[in-house]
C-alpha angles and dihedrals in degrees: 000000000000109000094189090057090049089049091053091051091047094049091047092048094048091048092050094047092045098047107039110103094242121040102244098191131031139174087213094270130062090217091052088052090054095046093049093045093052094042087057095043093045094047094047093045094051093046092043095049104034094157092060116082109261092229090058092048093049092045091053089051090049088053087050089053092050091049090051090054092050092050092044090062087059097051099052097268126121115256121198145165089236088065090053090050089053088052089053090052089052092049092050090051089049089053091054092046092053092046089051091050090051092047092047094047091054091051096049 
């Protein structure tokens, strides 16, 4: 299992879904889409780059989310701070997931 390859696929997929003029896939809520996307990105990034401080990894992904919002406003999509806040929620959840994985792996 190559986490960096999965990360590449996830980043590419998120960029595609975020930048096409019409949202092709939805979980029923734009905010749910953002949370799920950033849970996946945050989890993969932390697992894929374990030697880099998690706060740095998650901050870079937050910057990625902000950049997506700025570009969305140029491709006919709505950009908003509430989307960035949903990204933050996803990144926080990802942080807890990775901490749980670490805790669980020590116990087993």
